N, C-alpha and C positions, 0 to 999 in steps of 0.2 A: 908592792906599787899598785895603787888600785884599779879596777876598771873605768873609772872614767879618766881618772891620768894618762891611763894608757891612751887612750882613745884620744884625748888631746894631742899628747907628742907623738903622734904615730903620722899625722896629716904631714902632706907635703907642706911644705915651707916654699918651697920656689918661688919666683915672683913672687906679682903685688898680694900682699897679707890682707885678708879684710877683718872686718870685727864679727865676732857673733856674741849672741847674748841673752842668755834664757830669764825669763819673769818669772817668779813666785808669789801668786796674787794673794796675798790675805786681805782682811775687813780693814785691818789696820795700818800695816805694811806690806809694802813691797821689796823682796829681794830680789837685786840682779846680779848675776855672774856673769862674768866678761872673759871669753879671752880670742887671741888671733892664731891659736894652731900652733904657738911656739910658747910662751910664756905661760905660765902657772895661771888657772885662775884668780880675776879680781873680785872681790863679792862688796857689795854695793846695798844697802837698806834706804831705801827713800818712804814719802809718809802714801797712802794710798790714794791712786788718784793728782797727784802732786808731776803733771805733764812736764812742769820746768827742771825739775829736778831728774827729770828722765833723761831730757836731754842734756846735763851738764854733765851727767854724769859720762854722755857718751862722748861729749865732745873734751871731757876729762881726760876718759881714757884714749882716744886718738892720742893726743898732745904727749901723753905717758909712754904707748906703745909706739910711740914717735912713726902715724902709720900718713901712708897720704892722704892727699885733703877726697883726693877720688876714689876711694878706698869703700866698699859698700860692710853695709851693718846687714849681716841678717836676725834674725830676733824670733823667739815664738813661747806662746804660752798653748798651757790645755785650757780647755772648754770648760766653758763654769762660769758661775754666776754672772761675773763680769760683761758676761754677753760680747758684741761684737765693737763696741765705739772705741775700745783700743788696737784695733785689728784696724780699723779704717782710720784713723789718728794715727798710726804710725806710717800706714801707707802715704798717706799725707804729705808723710815730713822725709818721705824716700826710703826707708827702710824696708826691706825687707821681710815681710814678717807672715808669720804661718800659725794660722790654729791645730791645735792635735786634741785626737782624742785620748782622755786620760788613761782609755780601758787598753787601750792601743800599747802602753807605754811598757818597757821589760821591767821586772822587779825580780828581786833575787827571791828563790824559791826556800830561802830556811825556814823554819817554824816561826822563831823567832829571829829577826832581821831588824837594824838600825834601820829608824825615819824619821830626817831630821829636814827642816827649812835647806840647808845647807848640803846636805845627800841630795836632795829630790833637785838643787838647783845645777849642780852638777853632773847631774846625769841625765836630764835636760839638755845642758850645753853637750855633754858629746854627742847624743843624736841629734841632735840639729847639725855639727858637722859632720856626722856619719854623713848624713841626710844629704846635706848638700855634697858631698865627696862622692856621690852615686848610689847611696842603699838608701833609693827612693821606695822600700818595703821595712826599712826597720819603725816604722810606724803606720799611722792612721793618719792623714790631715782632713782638716773636716773643711767642706765649701762655703764659704762664706756669701753666705743672701746678701744681695741690696736692699738697701734702709727699705725699698716700700713693698719687697717680697717677706722681710722681718716684719715690717706694720701688718701685713696683711693676715699673718696668723696668729692676731692678738684675737678677733670674733670669735672663732669658733673654741680658741680656747677658755674663754671669757664662758661661753654657752656651758662647755664642759662643768668650768669648776661651778657658774650656777647650778649648775642639775645636781652635781652633788651634796650643794650646800642648800638646795631642798629637798632633795632626799632628808638633809641631818635634820633641817626642823621639822619634817613632818612626819619621820623616828620619833625625835624630842616631844611632841605633842599625844602621839600613839603610848608611849610608855608612859608617861604621867598619867593619861588617863586608865590603863591599865591597874594601876596601883591604888585606884581608887575603882574597880572594878566595872569600868566603865569602858565598853566596846567599841569599834568605831571598824563598821564593814565595807572595806571597798580602800581606797586611796582618800589620801586626805589632802584634798587641794584647799586653792583660796577659796572657790563658790562652796564645796560640801562642807568645808567647817563651819560655811556663816549660818548655812541650815542646821547643822547638827547643833551649832550652839544656840541658838534661840529654842532649841528642844529639852536640851541636859544643860545647860551651860549652869545654872542657877543651882545644882547639883552641888556646887566645889563648894569650897570653904574658899574667902575671899584672896587671901597669899596664892594660893595655887590658879582660883582663875585669872589673876593679876599674870602670874607668868606666861599662863597660857596663851593669852590675847596678845602679849606681847612676842612669843613665839609665835603665833599666828600671822601679823601685824610684816615679821619678818619676813615669814613665809610670800607670803603678800608681796613682797617689794620683791624677791625673787623670782615668780612669777611677771609679774609685769616687768620687770628689764628682759627675761629670755624671752617674752613675746616683743620686745622691741627689738632684740635684735633676729629676731628671728623674719621677723615683717623687713629690716635692713636686709637680711641677704635675699629675700626673693624681690624687695624693687630691685636692687643691682643684678641682679640675672635677667629681672623681664626688662631693664633696659640699657640689657647689651654691653653691660661693664665688667662682665665675667663671661667671657666665651669657654672658655674649656667646661667649665662648671654647666653651663648649657647644655655642653655638646655630653657630656657623661650622662645626667641627671633627664636625657633621652630614652635612655637606657632604663627598660622596665625592672622595677626593683630596686632602684638607685632613688633617691630621693635630691633635693638642692642641699641640705645638710650632711650629708653621706657623700656629694660629689665637692661639694664647696671642703670636707676636711679632710680630701684624697690629692685634691689639686695643689690644696696650701701647701701640704706637709710635703708632698713626694714627686706629683706630674707634674706639677704647676712649672717646678725653680728648680730641679735636679735633671744634670746631664746622665738621663740615660742610656746607654746604647744599644742592650740587648736585652733580654729575657734575666739572666743572670745578676746583673746588678738590678733589674727589679726584683729579684728574692733576697739581695743581700741586703737592701735600702729597708723591704718588713722584718728582715731580722728571720726567715723563712729557708734558710740554707742549713742541709744536713752540716752534724759537726761529730763527724769519724774519730773512735780513738783507736789509730790502726799502729800497734806496734810489736814489733814480736812475733808473738804467737798468740798474741791480744787482739782481738778484732771486735770491736762495741760500736756501736749505731749511738749518739750522746741526742738524737733528737736535734730538735731546730736550732738554731744560734741564738734569738730570741737579741740578737744584737741593735738591731734594726730600731725605726721609729716605731715607739708602742703603742699611737696612740693610732696611726693607719694600722698597724698589724691587729689592734682590735675589731677597728671598725670593720677591715677583709674579713674575720674570721664572721663575725657579725653578716656580713652580707649575704657570705656564702653560706650561711642556715636558711636568708631569703630566697637566692637565688633558686634554690632547690622546689622551694615554693611555687616561687612567679613566672619560676623563664622552665617548665616541666619540660619543655622537647628540644631543648638546650643541648648540646654537646655535650657539655661542660657535666650535667645533669646526670645525663646517662651512660657517661662514664663514673661517676659517682655510683647510682646504683647498681651497675653491675661488680664493682666492684667492693663495696661499704655498704650499702644502704640493707644488706640481710646478715649483718656481721652483728658482735656484740656490742652494747652502749662504747668502750673502750675502744673498739675497731671504728666505728661511726667518729668517734675524735679524730683520733687519729685523718682518718680520711678528710676530716672539713679542715683542717691543717692545709692539706693538700690540696685539698679543690681551691683554696682561700687562695692559697700562692699562683696555683693555672686561672684561676677570676683574676688577680692584680696585673696578671700579663695580658692577658685576654684585654681587662679594659688601658690598661698603657698599648694597646698596640690600635684599640678602637680610636683613643686620644689623637695619635702619634700619626696615624698613618689610616687614618677612616676605614679599619678592618672590623665588621661583627664579628662579632663571636656568632660561631657557626648554630643556628637553631635558634640563635635569640633573636627577640622579639623587641620594639623600640616601641616607645609609648607615642599613643594618636595623637597627630597635630591636635592645639587647643582648636 
């Protein structure tokens, strides 16, 4: 008997039974696996996004398994492309749903292991029943943001995406010019390109010139949209709509875009209780490998929020320059500043973790990091 079925049949069947269901979400089809802890799993396939079909499957299983009308329904699915709408809809239907981190799900460690939607559904179902049986650490449950919290994260994410797109257009123009030994010094922005074009544009052949003009138009559009979104950020902060962003931006070395990202991704909606949770959210906690005679430190886990972690490392470098009298800067200089470049890179990650904890304390408790200075009032 496989592990999934063993876990299912091992459940306590005394008292009123509940219904458990796991969702395997695909692009065209959803595969639902049901069990009540007593019978073998039942499987259904519905069209992706068909909410009525999901309710019909649940009603059919209630009748088929002769469950009480008051029996609870517990469900789960992996966090992914479908986002949070399904979670919110299931809660509205009175279904106790959780969204789990796919990376925390147990897998077979054989080199070649079978993987099908049926196996994945059974595994999710077995772990769901173990979770509700008291094994709370069997996997990681993702905290669901509110619709407002989710909506507020799109602005800075779009800014990041537009920045990458702008760099792609700029690099494309530069590469096309180099193919004809036309080299532009410095960065190519929309205004710089117009100045360069008036002097050298006629040296290009017509089709290449038209191609670069279209790339330039897309580059200008990215610049316009980025400026519009940046102005929107500043206006919301100045008008008092983002108090936490405004508070964090008063720290020297942290601007409104950086403060906005940290608040919307980490500090503004996560319920952090201590410094260890702050480090875990950023993926800046150690990952030891300690088994038998093997004692290896594998570095930081990198399992947290990638955007916030990358920004925190950048802020750590800026902190050394803009907050030279702070205790964090003195700590870094004493331990890492005179080492090799590799040692400094290791030290900057440690500084970034300490800085993130200090900023969290500043937001939550108003504690200014030791030796740090705030920006002068406008």
